[in-house]
C-alpha positions in Angstrom: 5.3 -11.6 -4.3 7.9 -12.0 -7.0 9.2 -8.7 -8.3 10.2 -7.7 -11.7 8.7 -10.6 -13.5 7.9 -10.2 -17.2 5.4 -12.1 -19.5 3.5 -12.0 -22.7 0.3 -11.3 -20.6 -0.5 -8.7 -23.2 -4.1 -8.7 -24.5 -7.5 -7.1 -24.5 -7.8 -4.7 -21.6 -5.7 -6.5 -19.0 -4.2 -4.6 -16.0 -0.7 -5.2 -14.7 2.1 -3.3 -13.1 5.8 -4.1 -12.4 7.1 -3.2 -9.0 10.9 -3.4 -8.5 12.2 -5.3 -5.5 13.7 -2.1 -4.0 10.4 -0.2 -4.3 8.5 -3.1 -2.8 10.9 -3.4 0.1 10.6 0.3 0.7 6.8 0.2 0.6 6.6 -2.8 2.8 8.9 -1.2 5.4 6.8 2.0 5.3 3.5 0.3 5.5 4.0 -3.1 7.1 3.0 -6.3 5.4 0.9 -7.1 8.5 -1.6 -4.7 7.2 -2.6 -7.1 4.6 -6.3 -8.4 4.5 -5.3 -12.0 5.0 -1.9 -13.2 6.3 -2.5 -16.9 6.7 -0.8 -19.0 4.1 -2.7 -21.0 1.4 -1.8 -24.1 -0.6 -0.8 -23.3 -4.1 -0.1 -25.8 -6.8 1.6 -24.7 -9.9 4.5 -25.5 -12.3 6.9 -25.6 -9.5 4.9 -28.0 -7.4 2.7 -27.5 -4.2 3.6 -25.5 -1.2 2.1 -23.2 1.4 2.5 -19.6 0.4 1.3 -16.1 1.2 -2.2 -15.4 -0.3 -0.5 -12.5 -2.2 2.3 -14.6 -3.6 3.0 -14.8 -7.4 1.4 -18.1 -8.7 3.7 -18.6 -11.7 6.9 -17.3 -13.3 7.1 -16.5 -17.0 9.6 -15.6 -19.6 9.2 -13.3 -22.6 7.5 -14.9 -25.6 6.4 -17.9 -23.5 3.5 -19.5 -25.2 2.3 -21.1 -22.1 2.1 -17.7 -20.3 0.2 -16.2 -23.3 -2.3 -19.0 -23.0 -2.7 -18.5 -19.3 -3.3 -14.8 -19.9 -5.9 -15.5 -22.6 -7.8 -17.9 -20.5 -7.8 -15.5 -17.5 -9.1 -12.7 -19.8 -11.8 -14.9 -21.1 -12.7 -15.7 -17.4 -12.5 -11.9 -16.5 -15.0 -11.0 -19.1 -17.5 -13.1 -17.3 -16.3 -13.1 -13.6 -15.5 -9.8 -11.9 -13.3 -11.7 -9.5 -11.0 -12.7 -12.4 -11.1 -9.2 -13.7 -9.9 -8.1 -10.2 -7.0 -10.6 -10.4 -6.1 -9.3 -13.8 -6.0 -5.7 -12.4 -3.7 -6.8 -9.7 -1.4 -8.9 -11.9 -0.9 -6.1 -14.3 -0.2 -3.7 -11.5 2.4 -6.1 -9.9 3.9 -7.5 -13.0 3.0 -11.0 -11.7 3.1 -13.4 -14.6 2.5 -10.6 -17.1 4.4 -7.5 -18.1 3.6 -4.6 -15.9 1.0 -2.3 -17.5 -0.7 0.4 -15.5 -3.3 1.1 -18.2 -4.4 -2.5 -18.4 -4.4 -2.7 -14.6 -6.7 0.1 -14.2 -9.1 -1.0 -17.1 -9.4 -4.6 -15.6 -10.0 -3.2 -12.1 -12.7 -0.8 -13.4 -14.2 -3.9 -15.3 -14.5 -5.6 -11.9 -15.9 -2.5 -10.1 -18.4 -1.8 -12.9 -19.8 -5.3 -12.4 -20.4 -4.8 -8.7 -17.3 -6.2 -7.2 -17.1 -4.3 -3.9 -13.3 -5.0 -3.2 -12.5 -3.6 -6.6 -14.6 -0.6 -6.0 -12.8 0.1 -2.7 -9.4 -0.5 -4.4 -10.2 2.0 -7.0 -11.4 4.5 -4.4 -8.0 4.1 -2.7 -6.2 4.4 -5.9 -7.9 7.5 -7.0 -7.5 9.1 -3.6 -3.7 8.6 -3.8 -3.0 9.0 -7.6 -1.4 6.5 -9.8 1.8 6.9 -11.6 1.3 9.9 -14.0 -2.3 10.3 -12.8 -2.8 12.7 -9.9 -5.2 12.3 -7.1 -9.0 12.4 -8.4 -11.2 13.0 -5.2 -14.4 12.9 -7.3 -13.7 9.6 -8.9 -12.5 8.3 -5.6 -15.8 9.4 -3.9 -17.9 7.7 -6.6 -16.2 4.3 -6.0 -16.0 4.6 -2.2 -19.7 5.6 -2.1 -20.8 2.5 -4.1 -18.7 0.3 -1.9 -19.9 1.9 1.3 -23.4 1.5 0.1 -22.8 -2.3 -0.2 -21.6 -2.4 3.4 -17.9 -2.2 3.0 -16.6 -0.6 6.3 -13.2 0.2 5.0 -14.8 2.2 2.1 -17.1 4.0 4.5 -14.2 5.0 6.7 -12.2 6.3 3.8 -15.0 8.2 2.5 -15.7 9.9 5.9 -12.0 10.8 6.3 -11.7 12.1 2.7 -14.9 14.2 3.1 -13.5 15.8 6.2 -10.1 16.5 4.7 -11.6 18.1 1.6 -12.9 21.1 3.7 -9.4 22.5 3.0 -7.3 21.9 0.0 -4.1 22.2 2.0 -5.4 19.6 4.6 -6.6 17.3 1.8 -3.2 17.3 0.2 -1.5 16.6 3.5 -3.9 13.8 4.2 -3.3 12.1 1.0 0.5 12.5 1.2 0.5 10.9 4.5 -1.4 7.8 3.4 -0.1 7.5 -0.2 2.6 5.0 0.5 0.4 2.8 2.6 -2.3 2.8 0.0 0.2 1.9 -2.8 1.8 -0.8 -0.7 -1.7 -2.3 -0.2 -2.0 -2.7 -4.0 1.4 -4.3 -3.9 0.9 -6.9 -1.2 -2.4 -6.4 0.6 -4.9 -7.8 -1.9 -5.1 -11.6 -2.4 -5.9 -13.3 -5.7 -9.2 -15.2 -6.2 -7.8 -17.6 -8.9 -4.7 -19.7 -9.2 -3.3 -21.6 -12.2 -3.1 -25.2 -11.5 -2.2 -27.8 -14.1 -4.3 -27.0 -17.1 -6.5 -24.2 -16.0 -7.7 -21.4 -13.6 -9.3 -22.6 -10.4 -10.6 -20.5 -7.5 -8.6 -20.5 -4.2 
């Protein structure tokens, strides 16, 4: 993933976050990139050419006030309004600052858009995010339980496991805080590198991986 990228990906409800190189390195060392859902490389073709890269890699670089980047954002937003997988990608991109300016509010809104439309990975991701807290937002176990319950009900084993552990930890406020604190860096790091994108910009449009 390319850290500290900026972009005019500013628009309706998009979600994006900047992660500094130092923070990303700290998170990766604490959590291990090997924890990612998929580690096998994928062929990505973009403005720099075609190459095999990590699934979580940035798919393009941008400069401030870049009209091409603005067009890419607008097209992905239009896609995100119809396809929850694209909304999921927007959430990750705004969280990471990948091709857009990092925006925690937009990141959360787009991820909720995906989750509201039944995208199970987005529901699990939101559950993890609400468990750990996010920037100025503290842990919200009620909201976390809602999303994890939905995902678990759709057969997501990870969500079911998190839900069981969180329920057990909630028997004591002190135990719950300790449990969340121990896992926060891992969960945050998963947002940084663990989730792969569904769509890539290739040539003149967004195409599924």
